[in-house]
C-alpha positions in Angstrom: -22.9 -140.6 -82.1 -19.7 -138.4 -81.7 -17.1 -138.4 -78.9 -16.8 -135.2 -76.9 -13.0 -134.7 -76.6 -12.0 -132.2 -73.9 -9.1 -130.2 -75.1 -5.9 -129.5 -73.3 -4.5 -126.0 -72.6 -2.8 -124.9 -75.8 0.1 -122.6 -76.5 1.8 -121.2 -79.6 3.8 -123.3 -81.9 7.5 -123.7 -81.2 10.5 -125.4 -82.6 10.8 -129.2 -82.8 13.1 -131.0 -80.4 14.4 -134.4 -81.8 14.4 -137.5 -79.6 16.0 -140.8 -80.1 13.4 -143.6 -79.7 13.9 -146.7 -77.7 14.0 -149.8 -79.9 14.1 -152.8 -77.6 10.9 -154.7 -76.7 9.7 -156.5 -73.7 7.0 -159.2 -73.8 4.2 -159.9 -71.3 2.5 -163.3 -71.3 -0.3 -163.4 -73.9 -3.9 -163.3 -72.8 -6.4 -166.1 -73.8 -8.6 -165.4 -76.8 -11.9 -163.8 -75.8 -14.0 -163.4 -79.0 -17.3 -161.6 -79.1 -20.2 -164.1 -79.4 -23.1 -161.7 -79.5 -22.2 -160.0 -82.8 -25.3 -160.1 -85.1 -27.4 -162.6 -82.9 -31.1 -161.8 -82.7 -31.5 -158.7 -80.6 -34.7 -157.3 -79.0 -35.4 -154.1 -77.1 -38.1 -152.5 -74.9 -38.9 -148.8 -75.1 -36.4 -148.4 -77.9 -35.5 -145.1 -79.4 -32.8 -146.5 -81.7 -33.0 -150.2 -82.9 -31.7 -153.1 -80.8 -29.4 -154.1 -83.7 -27.3 -151.0 -83.1 -26.1 -152.6 -79.8 -24.5 -155.7 -81.4 -23.6 -154.9 -84.9 -20.0 -154.5 -86.0 -20.3 -150.7 -86.3 -19.6 -149.0 -83.0 -20.8 -145.7 -84.4 -24.3 -147.1 -84.1 -25.7 -147.7 -80.6 -28.9 -149.0 -79.0 -30.9 -146.3 -77.3 -34.0 -146.7 -75.1 -36.1 -144.8 -72.7 -35.9 -146.2 -69.1 -37.1 -148.6 -68.0 -35.5 -150.2 -71.1 -33.7 -153.4 -72.0 -31.5 -154.9 -74.7 -31.9 -158.6 -75.0 -29.8 -161.2 -77.0 -30.8 -164.7 -78.1 -27.6 -166.7 -77.7 -29.1 -170.1 -78.3 -27.4 -170.3 -81.7 -23.9 -169.9 -80.0 -22.3 -173.3 -79.0 -22.9 -174.0 -75.3 -19.2 -174.4 -74.8 -18.7 -170.7 -75.8 -21.4 -169.2 -73.6 -20.6 -170.5 -70.2 -18.2 -168.1 -68.5 -18.5 -164.8 -70.3 -17.5 -161.2 -70.0 -20.3 -158.7 -70.5 -19.1 -155.3 -71.8 -21.1 -152.2 -72.4 -19.9 -148.9 -73.8 -21.2 -145.3 -74.0 -18.6 -143.3 -75.8 -20.8 -140.1 -75.6 -19.9 -139.6 -72.0 -16.5 -139.4 -70.4 -15.0 -141.8 -67.8 -15.0 -139.1 -65.2 -17.7 -136.4 -65.5 -16.6 -133.4 -63.6 -18.9 -130.7 -62.0 -20.3 -128.5 -64.8 -19.9 -131.3 -67.4 -22.9 -133.2 -68.8 -23.8 -136.9 -68.9 -25.2 -138.3 -72.1 -27.6 -141.2 -71.9 -25.3 -143.1 -69.4 -26.8 -146.2 -67.6 -26.8 -145.6 -63.9 -28.9 -148.4 -62.4 -29.1 -151.7 -64.3 -29.0 -155.5 -64.1 -27.6 -158.2 -66.3 -30.2 -161.0 -66.4 -30.3 -164.5 -68.1 -33.0 -167.0 -68.9 -32.8 -170.7 -69.6 -35.9 -170.6 -72.0 -35.4 -172.1 -75.4 -34.2 -169.9 -78.1 -36.1 -168.6 -81.1 -39.0 -166.2 -81.3 -39.5 -163.4 -78.8 -37.7 -163.1 -75.5 -39.4 -165.0 -72.6 -41.7 -163.1 -70.4 -40.7 -164.7 -67.1 -38.1 -167.0 -65.6 -35.2 -164.5 -65.7 -32.4 -164.8 -63.3 -30.5 -161.7 -62.2 -26.7 -162.3 -62.4 -25.4 -158.7 -61.9 -26.9 -155.7 -60.2 -25.4 -152.2 -60.4 -26.7 -149.0 -58.8 -25.3 -145.5 -58.9 -22.9 -146.1 -61.8 -21.1 -142.9 -63.1 -18.8 -144.5 -65.6 -19.1 -144.6 -69.4 -18.5 -148.3 -69.6 -18.4 -151.4 -67.4 -17.2 -155.0 -67.7 -18.8 -157.9 -65.8 -17.6 -161.5 -65.7 -20.5 -163.9 -65.1 -21.6 -167.4 -65.9 -24.3 -168.1 -68.5 -24.1 -171.9 -68.3 -27.5 -173.3 -68.8 -28.9 -170.0 -70.2 -29.9 -169.2 -73.7 -30.9 -165.5 -73.3 -29.1 -162.5 -71.8 -30.3 -159.0 -71.3 -29.2 -155.6 -69.9 -32.1 -153.9 -68.1 -31.7 -150.2 -67.4 -34.0 -148.5 -64.9 -32.2 -145.2 -64.4 -29.6 -143.1 -66.2 -27.3 -140.1 -65.9 -28.2 -137.6 -68.5 -28.8 -134.0 -69.6 -31.3 -132.1 -71.7 -32.4 -134.2 -74.6 -30.1 -136.9 -73.5 -32.2 -138.7 -70.9 -32.2 -142.2 -72.5 -29.9 -145.1 -72.1 -27.5 -145.4 -75.0 -24.8 -148.1 -75.3 -23.2 -150.9 -77.3 -23.3 -154.3 -75.6 -20.8 -157.1 -76.3 -20.8 -160.6 -74.9 -17.3 -162.2 -74.9 -16.5 -165.9 -74.6 -14.4 -166.0 -71.5 -14.3 -169.8 -70.9 -10.5 -169.8 -71.2 -9.9 -166.6 -69.2 -11.3 -163.0 -68.9 -7.9 -161.3 -69.1 -8.0 -159.9 -72.6 -9.6 -156.7 -71.3 -7.9 -153.3 -71.4 -8.3 -150.1 -69.3 -6.9 -147.0 -71.1 -6.3 -144.3 -68.5 -5.1 -141.0 -69.9 -5.8 -137.4 -70.7 -7.9 -135.9 -73.5 -5.5 -137.4 -76.1 -6.7 -140.8 -74.9 -10.3 -139.7 -74.6 -10.2 -138.7 -78.3 -8.1 -141.5 -79.6 -9.2 -144.7 -77.7 -12.9 -144.6 -78.3 -14.7 -147.4 -80.0 -15.6 -145.4 -83.1 -14.6 -146.1 -86.6 -12.8 -146.4 -88.9 -11.2 -149.0 -86.6 -10.8 -149.1 -82.9 -8.1 -150.8 -80.8 -10.0 -154.1 -80.5 -10.7 -154.2 -84.2 -7.0 -153.6 -85.0 -6.0 -156.5 -82.8 -8.8 -158.6 -84.3 -7.6 -157.9 -87.8 -4.2 -159.3 -87.0 -5.4 -162.2 -84.7 -9.0 -163.2 -85.7 -9.5 -165.3 -82.7 -9.0 -162.3 -80.4 -11.3 -159.4 -79.7 -10.2 -157.5 -76.6 -12.7 -155.6 -74.4 -11.5 -152.0 -74.0 -12.5 -149.2 -71.7 -11.7 -145.5 -72.5 -10.8 -143.7 -69.3 -9.4 -140.6 -70.9 -10.0 -137.4 -68.7 -9.3 -134.0 -70.0 -6.6 -131.8 -68.3 -5.4 -134.7 -66.1 -1.8 -134.9 -65.0 0.0 -137.9 -63.5 -0.9 -137.0 -59.9 -4.6 -136.7 -60.5 -5.4 -140.5 -60.4 -3.7 -140.6 -57.0 -6.1 -138.1 -55.5 -9.2 -138.9 -53.4 -12.6 -139.2 -55.1 -14.8 -136.9 -53.0 -17.9 -138.9 -53.8 -16.5 -142.2 -52.4 -13.6 -141.3 -50.2 -11.3 -143.6 -52.1 -8.3 -143.0 -54.3 -9.4 -142.7 -57.9 -6.9 -145.2 -59.3 -7.4 -147.8 -56.6 -11.2 -147.4 -57.0 -11.0 -148.0 -60.7 -8.7 -151.0 -60.4 -11.2 -152.6 -58.1 -14.0 -152.6 -60.6 -11.9 -153.5 -63.7 -11.9 -157.3 -64.2 -9.3 -157.4 -67.0 -5.6 -157.6 -66.9 -4.1 -154.8 -68.9 -3.9 -151.1 -67.6 -2.5 -148.4 -69.9 -1.3 -145.3 -68.2 -0.9 -142.6 -70.9 -0.3 -139.4 -68.9 2.3 -136.8 -68.8 1.4 -134.3 -71.5 -0.3 -131.9 -69.1 2.6 -132.3 -66.7 4.9 -131.2 -69.6 2.6 -128.2 -70.2 3.1 -127.2 -66.6 6.9 -127.8 -66.7 6.6 -130.6 -64.0 10.0 -132.2 -63.1 10.5 -135.6 -64.7 11.1 -137.2 -61.3 7.6 -136.0 -60.3 6.0 -137.6 -63.4 8.0 -140.9 -63.1 7.2 -141.1 -59.4 3.5 -140.9 -60.0 3.6 -143.3 -62.9 5.7 -145.7 -60.8 3.2 -145.5 -58.0 0.3 -146.4 -60.3 2.2 -149.1 -62.0 3.0 -150.8 -58.6 -0.6 -150.5 -57.6 -1.7 -152.2 -60.8 0.9 -155.0 -60.3 -0.3 -155.5 -56.8 -3.9 -155.8 -58.1 -2.8 -158.6 -60.5 -2.7 -156.3 -63.5 -0.1 -155.6 -66.2 0.8 -151.9 -66.5 1.6 -150.4 -69.9 3.2 -146.9 -70.1 3.8 -145.2 -73.5 6.0 -142.2 -74.2 4.1 -138.9 -74.3 3.4 -137.6 -77.9 5.5 -135.0 -79.6 3.9 -131.6 -79.9 4.8 -128.3 -81.6 3.9 -126.5 -78.3 7.1 -125.0 -76.9 6.4 -126.1 -73.4 6.0 -129.8 -74.4 9.1 -129.5 -76.5 11.0 -128.2 -73.5 9.8 -130.7 -70.9 8.8 -133.7 -73.0 12.2 -135.2 -73.7 13.1 -135.3 -70.0 9.7 -136.9 -69.1 10.2 -139.5 -71.8 13.7 -140.3 -70.6 12.2 -140.8 -67.1 9.6 -143.2 -68.6 12.4 -145.1 -70.4 14.1 -145.4 -67.0 10.9 -146.9 -65.6 10.9 -149.5 -68.4 14.5 -150.4 -67.7 14.1 -150.7 -63.9 10.7 -152.4 -63.8 10.5 -155.5 -66.0 6.8 -155.9 -65.1 6.0 -152.6 -66.9 5.3 -153.2 -70.6 6.7 -150.4 -72.8 4.0 -148.7 -74.7 4.2 -147.0 -78.1 6.7 -144.2 -78.9 4.1 -141.5 -79.7 6.9 -138.9 -79.6 8.8 -140.2 -82.6 5.7 -140.9 -84.6 4.0 -137.5 -84.3 7.3 -135.7 -84.7 7.6 -137.4 -88.1 3.8 -136.8 -88.9 3.1 -133.3 -87.5 0.2 -132.8 -89.9 -1.7 -135.5 -88.0 -2.1 -133.2 -85.0 -5.0 -130.8 -85.2 -4.0 -128.3 -82.6 -0.3 -129.1 -81.9 -1.4 -131.6 -79.3 -4.5 -133.7 -80.3 -4.4 -136.2 -83.2 -6.7 -135.3 -86.1 -9.9 -137.2 -86.1 -9.7 -140.3 -88.2 -6.2 -140.0 -89.7 -4.4 -139.1 -86.5 -6.6 -141.0 -84.1 -6.5 -144.2 -86.3 -2.7 -143.9 -86.4 -2.6 -143.6 -82.6 -4.7 -146.8 -82.2 -2.7 -148.6 -84.8 0.6 -147.7 -83.1 -0.9 -149.0 -79.8 -2.2 -152.2 -81.4 1.0 -153.0 -83.3 3.1 -152.5 -80.1 0.9 -154.8 -78.0 0.8 -157.4 -80.8 4.5 -157.5 -80.5 4.9 -157.1 -76.8 1.8 -158.9 -75.4 -0.2 -161.0 -77.9 2.7 -162.8 -79.5 4.7 -162.8 -76.3 8.2 -162.3 -77.8 7.5 -164.9 -80.5 6.7 -167.8 -78.2 8.2 -170.8 -80.0 8.4 -173.2 -77.0 5.9 -176.0 -77.2 4.2 -177.4 -74.0 5.5 -180.6 -72.4 3.8 -183.8 -73.4 0.8 -184.9 -71.4 1.7 -187.9 -69.2 -0.2 -190.8 -67.6 -2.9 -191.1 -70.2 -5.4 -193.7 -69.1 -8.6 -195.1 -70.8 -11.5 -196.7 -69.0 -14.6 -198.3 -70.6 -17.5 -196.6 -68.9 -20.3 -198.4 -70.9 -20.9 -200.2 -74.1 -20.7 -196.8 -76.0 -18.3 -194.7 -73.9 -14.6 -194.6 -72.9 -13.4 -192.1 -70.3 -9.9 -190.6 -70.7 -7.7 -188.9 -68.0 -4.2 -187.6 -68.1 -1.7 -185.4 -66.2 -1.5 -181.8 -67.3 1.2 -180.4 -69.6 3.2 -177.3 -68.7 4.2 -174.4 -70.9 6.4 -171.3 -70.6 3.3 -169.1 -71.3 0.3 -171.3 -70.7 -1.4 -174.4 -72.1 -4.7 -173.4 -73.8 -6.0 -176.9 -74.7 -5.5 -180.5 -75.6 -6.0 -182.3 -78.9 -7.5 -185.9 -78.5 -6.8 -188.4 -81.2 -8.3 -191.9 -81.7 -8.1 -195.0 -83.8 -10.1 -198.3 -83.8 -8.7 -201.8 -83.1 -6.1 -203.1 -80.7 -3.2 -202.6 -83.2 -4.3 -199.5 -85.2 -1.8 -196.7 -85.9 -3.8 -194.3 -88.1 -4.9 -191.8 -85.5 -7.4 -189.0 -86.3 -8.3 -186.0 -84.1 -11.8 -186.4 -82.6 -12.0 -183.5 -80.1 -10.3 -180.8 -78.1 -10.5 -180.3 -74.3 -9.5 -177.5 -71.9 -9.3 -179.9 -68.9 -7.4 -183.1 -68.3 -10.4 -185.4 -68.8 -12.6 -186.3 -71.7 -15.5 -188.7 -72.3 -15.6 -190.3 -75.8 -19.2 -191.4 -76.4 -21.1 -192.8 -79.4 -18.7 -195.8 -79.7 -19.4 -199.3 -80.9 -19.9 -202.0 -78.3 -17.2 -204.7 -77.7 -14.7 -202.7 -79.7 -11.1 -201.7 -78.8 -10.0 -198.1 -79.3 -6.6 -196.5 -78.9 -6.0 -192.9 -77.9 -3.2 -190.3 -77.7 -3.3 -186.7 -76.5 -1.1 -183.6 -77.1 -1.2 -180.0 -75.7 -1.3 -176.7 -77.5 -0.5 -173.1 -76.4 -1.8 -169.7 -77.5 1.0 -169.4 -80.1 -0.2 -172.6 -81.8 2.8 -174.7 -80.6 2.0 -178.4 -80.2 3.5 -180.7 -77.6 4.8 -184.2 -78.2 2.2 -186.9 -78.0 1.3 -188.6 -74.7 1.6 -192.3 -74.2 -1.0 -194.4 -76.1 -3.8 -195.8 -74.0 -6.5 -198.3 -75.0 -9.7 -199.7 -73.7 -12.5 -202.0 -75.0 -16.1 -200.9 -74.7 -18.4 -203.1 -72.7 -20.7 -205.7 -74.3 -24.1 -204.4 -75.5 -26.5 -203.9 -72.7 -29.4 -206.3 -72.3 -32.9 -205.1 -73.3 -34.3 -202.8 -70.7 -36.2 -204.5 -67.9 -40.0 -204.8 -68.3 -41.9 -201.7 -67.3 -38.9 -199.3 -67.6 -40.3 -196.0 -69.0 -37.3 -193.7 -68.5 -33.6 -194.2 -67.5 -30.6 -191.9 -67.3 -27.0 -192.8 -66.7 -25.9 -189.2 -67.4 -22.9 -190.6 -69.2 -22.7 -187.8 -71.8 -20.4 -185.7 -69.7 -21.1 -182.5 -71.7 -23.8 -180.7 -73.6 -27.2 -179.5 -72.7 -29.2 -182.7 -73.1 -29.1 -186.2 -71.7 -30.5 -189.3 -73.4 -33.1 -191.8 -72.2 -31.6 -195.3 -72.1 -35.1 -196.9 -71.8 -35.6 -196.5 -75.6 -38.7 -194.4 -75.0 -37.0 -191.2 -76.3 -37.6 -189.0 -73.2 -34.6 -186.8 -73.8 -33.8 -184.6 -70.8 -32.8 -180.9 -71.2 -30.4 -179.4 -68.6 -31.8 -176.2 -67.2 -30.4 -173.1 -65.3 -27.1 -174.3 -64.2 -27.3 -178.1 -64.1 -23.7 -179.1 -64.8 -21.7 -182.2 -65.6 -19.4 -183.8 -63.1 -17.0 -186.7 -63.5 -17.5 -187.7 -59.9 -20.7 -189.7 -60.4 -21.5 -193.1 -58.9 -20.7 -194.7 -62.2 -18.6 -192.3 -64.3 -20.1 -188.9 -65.0 -23.3 -187.5 -63.4 -25.2 -184.3 -63.0 -24.5 -181.7 -60.3 -27.4 -179.4 -59.0 -26.9 -176.1 -57.3 -29.9 -176.2 -55.0 -31.4 -173.0 -56.3 -32.1 -173.0 -60.0 -30.8 -176.1 -61.8 -32.8 -179.1 -62.8 -33.4 -181.5 -65.8 -36.7 -181.3 -67.7 -37.9 -184.8 -69.0 -41.1 -183.5 -70.6 -44.6 -184.8 -70.2 -45.1 -187.6 -72.6 -48.2 -189.8 -72.4 -46.3 -192.8 -71.0 -45.1 -190.6 -68.1 -48.6 -189.7 -67.1 -49.0 -192.7 -64.8 -51.9 -193.5 -62.4 -51.0 -197.0 -61.4 -48.0 -198.8 -59.8 -44.5 -197.2 -60.1 -40.9 -197.6 -59.0 -38.4 -194.7 -58.7 -34.7 -195.2 -58.0 -31.4 -193.2 -58.2 -28.0 -192.8 -56.6 -27.8 -189.5 -54.8 -25.0 -187.5 -53.1 -26.4 -184.5 -51.1 -24.0 -181.7 -50.3 -26.3 -179.3 -48.4 -29.6 -179.4 -46.5 -32.3 -177.5 -48.4 -34.8 -175.5 -46.3 -37.5 -178.0 -47.3 -37.8 -181.0 -49.6 -34.9 -181.7 -52.0 -36.6 -183.4 -55.0 -34.7 -186.2 -56.7 -37.4 -186.7 -59.4 -41.0 -185.5 -59.4 -44.1 -184.8 -61.4 -45.9 -182.6 -58.9 -47.2 -179.1 -58.2 -47.8 -180.2 -54.6 -50.1 -183.0 -55.7 -48.7 -185.7 -57.9 -45.8 -188.0 -57.2 -42.5 -187.0 -55.5 -39.3 -188.8 -54.8 -37.1 -186.8 -52.5 -35.1 -186.0 -49.4 -37.3 -184.3 -46.8 -37.2 -182.8 -43.3 -40.9 -183.7 -42.7 -40.1 -186.0 -39.8 -37.2 -184.0 -38.3 -33.8 -184.6 -39.7 -33.6 -185.2 -43.5 -34.8 -188.6 -44.5 -35.8 -190.1 -47.8 -39.4 -189.9 -48.9 -41.8 -191.0 -51.6 -45.2 -189.4 -52.1 -48.2 -190.1 -54.2 -51.6 -188.4 -54.4 -54.9 -190.1 -54.0 -56.5 -186.9 -55.4 -55.6 -183.4 -56.5 -55.8 -182.1 -53.0 -54.1 -184.8 -50.9 -50.8 -186.6 -50.7 -49.7 -189.9 -49.1 -46.1 -190.2 -48.1 -43.7 -192.9 -46.8 -40.5 -191.8 -45.0 -37.3 -193.8 -44.5 -35.9 -194.7 -41.1 -32.4 -193.8 -42.4 -31.4 -190.2 -41.7 -29.6 -188.9 -44.8 -26.0 -187.8 -44.2 -24.3 -185.2 -46.3 -21.5 -186.0 -48.7 -22.4 -189.7 -48.8 -23.7 -191.9 -51.7 -27.0 -193.6 -51.2 -29.0 -195.8 -53.5 -32.7 -194.9 -52.9 -35.8 -196.5 -54.3 -39.5 -195.9 -53.9 -42.1 -198.5 -54.8 -45.9 -198.0 -55.1 -47.9 -201.1 -55.6 -51.4 -200.1 -56.6 -52.8 -203.6 -56.3 -51.4 -204.3 -52.8 -51.9 -200.6 -51.9 -48.4 -200.4 -50.4 -45.8 -197.6 -50.5 -42.3 -198.6 -49.6 -38.8 -197.0 -49.4 -35.6 -198.9 -50.0 -32.2 -197.5 -49.0 -29.0 -199.2 -50.3 -31.1 -202.2 -51.5 -32.9 -202.9 -48.2 -36.5 -202.1 -47.1 -36.3 -199.1 -44.9 -39.9 -198.1 -44.1 -40.5 -195.5 -41.5 -43.6 -193.4 -40.8 -46.5 -193.5 -43.3 -48.6 -190.3 -43.7 -52.0 -190.9 -45.2 -53.7 -193.8 -46.8 -52.2 -195.7 -49.8 -54.7 -195.5 -52.6 -55.6 -198.1 -55.3 -54.6 -195.6 -58.0 -52.8 -192.3 -58.0 -53.5 -188.8 -59.2 -51.6 -187.6 -62.3 -50.5 -183.9 -62.3 -51.3 -183.7 -65.9 -50.0 -180.2 -66.5 -46.6 -180.8 -64.9 -43.4 -182.1 -66.6 -41.3 -184.8 -65.0 -38.2 -183.1 -63.6 -34.9 -184.3 -62.0 -33.6 -182.1 -59.2 -36.7 -180.1 -58.4 -40.5 -179.9 -58.5 -42.8 -177.1 -59.4 -42.7 -174.4 -56.6 -39.0 -174.4 -56.2 -38.0 -177.5 -54.1 -34.5 -178.0 -55.4 -31.9 -180.7 -54.7 -28.3 -179.7 -54.0 -25.6 -182.2 -54.8 -25.1 -185.0 -57.4 -27.7 -187.3 -58.9 -26.8 -190.4 -61.0 -28.5 -193.5 -62.4 -32.1 -192.4 -62.4 -34.8 -195.0 -63.3 -38.5 -194.8 -63.6 -40.8 -197.9 -63.9 -44.5 -198.3 -64.5 -44.7 -201.3 -62.2 -43.7 -202.3 -58.6 -40.2 -203.8 -58.6 -39.2 -206.6 -56.2 -36.4 -206.2 -53.6 -34.1 -208.4 -55.8 -34.8 -206.2 -58.9 -34.0 -203.1 -56.9 -30.7 -204.6 -55.7 -29.8 -205.5 -59.3 -30.4 -201.9 -60.4 -28.4 -200.6 -57.5 -25.4 -202.6 -58.6 -25.8 -202.0 -62.4 -25.1 -198.7 -64.2 -27.9 -197.6 -66.5 -27.3 -199.4 -69.8 -24.9 -201.8 -68.1 -25.0 -205.6 -67.6 -26.5 -206.8 -64.3 -24.1 -208.8 -62.2 -24.5 -212.6 -62.5 -26.7 -214.4 -60.0 -24.9 -215.2 -56.8 -24.6 -219.0 -56.7 -21.9 -219.2 -54.0 -23.3 -220.0 -50.5 -21.7 -218.5 -47.3 -19.2 -220.6 -45.4 -20.4 -222.7 -42.6 -20.5 -221.0 -39.2 -17.9 -222.5 -36.8 -17.3 -222.8 -33.1 -20.9 -223.0 -32.1 -21.3 -223.2 -28.3 -24.3 -223.5 -26.0 -24.2 -222.3 -22.4 -27.1 -222.6 -19.9 -27.5 -219.1 -18.4 -30.6 -220.0 -16.2 -33.2 -222.6 -15.6 -35.1 -221.3 -18.6 -32.5 -219.9 -21.0 -29.5 -221.2 -23.1 -27.2 -218.7 -24.9 -25.6 -219.6 -28.2 -22.5 -218.1 -29.8 -20.5 -218.9 -33.0 -17.9 -217.6 -35.4 -19.3 -215.6 -38.3 -19.5 -217.0 -41.8 -18.0 -215.3 -44.8 -19.5 -214.7 -48.3 -18.4 -213.5 -51.7 -21.1 -210.8 -51.7 -22.1 -210.5 -48.0 
């Protein structure tokens, strides 16, 4: 696929005017690395004309092309989950220009499209259903777009195109599609505004584009780049009103650009028209200030040398005005000196103005990349390390986990992460790095019980500078947990703190898989827990044979609801309507707690609590079904809390055999919003004392010792005759170590 470069107005050759280049540099703060994670992953397409692999291989001269409705799908399940949470989705169609003017043609440009994701497991063909739309665009008229979105909990991503902008024999959708890891930031994205020199030179085509030049020097970086070169444009054109939207072109484009760096490479056409330098610098200054106000970093290069007599006459004055902008506006990053380079290499201009394809254009890109590597990526050789983290603390969360927390470091450019080191024993000194973190907390799991560990932490920045170490903190893991209580078939403390699975502490092996946005939080009842968004997220526990129960059961959990769902908010369920449900529910009015079992496939019996569930409050809730006694009870915070009973309690319950056990939802979309912790599932009816023990014991923890201390004696007992048939008593309350 070739770029259509719109040529400038040309003139006859004229004499060369020498210009002394500016040599001093100014540095902007470096962006965070934003590598491409979709390169070479399994790619699939519908209605393809060109192969799906053309969309994500390393060669931007190959593209994916499909006939709408068409889609390009990537399986990202092989990418570490930490690198496919917050992402930047970038697509490019270098066949079309950024601004297609009346009389010009579109070439296979996506107009209406969505970015969708699926939590289905990776491998094989793309899932046929369960897709979630993250981004919707209609009426697009640009040759590329960048979208920041969150793929946490998803394994698949696709771009689905339903309509295009095209022309004769170019009525398909053609594009490259890159997914960047943006978990640190999404600022390493570049918008190259310019004239036809930019249009020709800043494409994605080989032999090496701007992003590839940066990547060759800094392998952890791969910037996203948009080519907004527009033929014949002068410095005042971006400040005009777009007749199709009624907005100023430049402001309109800043609003849809999520990156940080905006290159404004205009002025050659002004020079061709003998525009005054003050006119050019005034327009460039206006655009630079608009970019700064939008939180962007403007970059302004010198206009290129040309053998055209008009540019030789006007160009030096325009470049002097640009140098004055650099000097007077520290927030403007000086761009490359294209004048000096092409004055020294006139054979790399094809028509006195435009760089020759490949030799000239590659040199243009290399000049830009080298300048930005010096002025932006290396940030004036950042040699200052971050400050040391302070206040490191270590807390034993269980027999196999210690939680760390510390106060953040500071840095002149920015802290990018923390290195966590550990050694074992109370007096150890041989520390080894065990992990990195981008936040100021970390959960160290998989540890030995009853063992002391020591920790220290240090910060790093983008230049690789390391801070001094924090203080040393130590903690001793708890004693091994006792054997699971009898009848426990699944238990989850959600103590992992990261990853896409959670382990079953019952020993039964029912590993839970986090789905569609279920996320970790450190604000659980006991350490970490899982947060649910109320619309898509849940945990799938599978459908093993020992979970297909028809007799007595007990369900319990700590819950912290943050919003009222429109219907039931399922805590844990195995139900498609029939089956068992443990939930919050508005069935009796305000949200209460409820437990339901089904006597048959078409009925359900439910017990509701008397407690009305408040938001942003921790509750321990348990449901108990005793098949022998044919009772169904609800406990709230360890106490029996039975309210209304709907239906008859059966001697056995119906098993929804085709449904998996899920935390945070049931089939049909009844989702819980908030935090769930310490989930337990038994195949027997627990007593009130056992429920209270679970309430006070983290999953995998040691139950509190039996309470053998009696309350104090009531004092001050008095008796007063209030009538001929009544005596009133009063006394001073007792106290107790528990209550």
